[in-house]
N, C-alpha and C positions, 0 to 999 in steps of 0.2 A: 505493501500500500504506500502511495505517495501522498503527504499531506498538501493539501490545496495550497496552503502558503507558496510550497517548491513549485507547483505546476502554475500558478500565476506569475510566481518570478520570471518563469522561463514564457510564458504565454499572458503577457500582460491583459489582452483583450479578454482573457477569460475573466479576468479580476472584476471587470465593468460588469460583466453578463453575472456573476455569482452574486455581487454586490446589490443586483437590481437596478442600476444605473448603466445602461448600455449605450455607450455613446458612439454615437455612428461615425464609422470611417469614411470621410472622401470618398469618392469614387475617382481615381487617378485613370486618365487613358491609358492604353496598353503601350508599354516602353517608357513611361513616365520614370521610373526608376534608372534607366539607362541615359535619359537625356536629362535627369537632376546631376545624376553622377557625373556625367561629361563635363557638366558646368562646373561644378563644384571643385573637381581635382584642378581646376585652373585659378581658385580663388587662393591667395596666400596663405591665408590662416588654414586653411586646409591642407596644405601642402608641407606646413612646418610640423613636425609631431609633437612639439610641448604646445603649440598654442592651438592644434587642433584637440589634443587634451582638453587646455583650458574652456575651448569653447563646445565639448561634448557637456563638460560638467556645468557650463551656462544653460545649456538646453534642457538639462533637470537630471536629477538622481536615476528615475528609470533607465534613461538613455543612456547615460553615463556608465551606469552599472552594467547594464544587458549588451552594450555594442562590444563585437567581438575585434579585437586589433589584431592586425595584419604588418608586416614590414613593408608590404608592398601597397603602394598608395592609393591605386586603381581598386583594390581589392578592400581596402579599409574604407573609404569612401564610399564604396559599393553598401558594405555592411551598413554603414552611417543612415544611408538612405534607406533602406529596406527596414530598419528598424525604425526610423521616423515615419515612414509610410505607416506602420501598423498603429500608429496613435492619431486621434482624430484632430491634434494640432503640432503632432511631431515636427512636422517640414515646416510651420510656423513659428516654432521655438526655436530650431535648428538657424533659420532664416534670421531672426531677431537677435542671436547672441553671435552671429556673423557680423550683423549690421554694426555692433558696438565695435568689434575688432577691425572691420575693413573700412569704415567711414566714408564708403561711396567709390570705392575700388572700381575700376573697368570692371573686372573680372565677376565684382560682386554685381554690378549694373547688369551684367549678362546673365547672371544667374537671376537677379530678381524678374528679367525678361521672362526667361524659360519658364520660370516659376507663374508669371501671369497668363503666358499663352497658355499652359496645360491646363491652368483652371477655367480658361475660356475667355478670360479678361483683356482687353485691349491693353495691348502695353504701350508705355510711351514712345514718342514719335522716336526714332534715331538720330 
């Protein structure tokens, strides 16, 4: 038998359901994880391992604790994106943390454009 707390730690979406508070996870278009990953690997704060850890910490304990780490940048960022997509506000929390570190860098603005496009919202004029 596995304690419920252990299951929830590895599958956070079950925790919401078990608590009677199912938070809907947004529907992302197919390939959203790949596009977000491609944009994020260009953001300087995601390229630096120490700063990436700080960004993850600022994203929230659930994501920081559950994110699998990899020495390969693309795999590490892909894991973060896939984990964030499991939370209703995960990508928003990641973007908010990155905004603080990036302060409008060109790669960050490109990530924001990708995010807006994937959500179906018109992006700012380039």
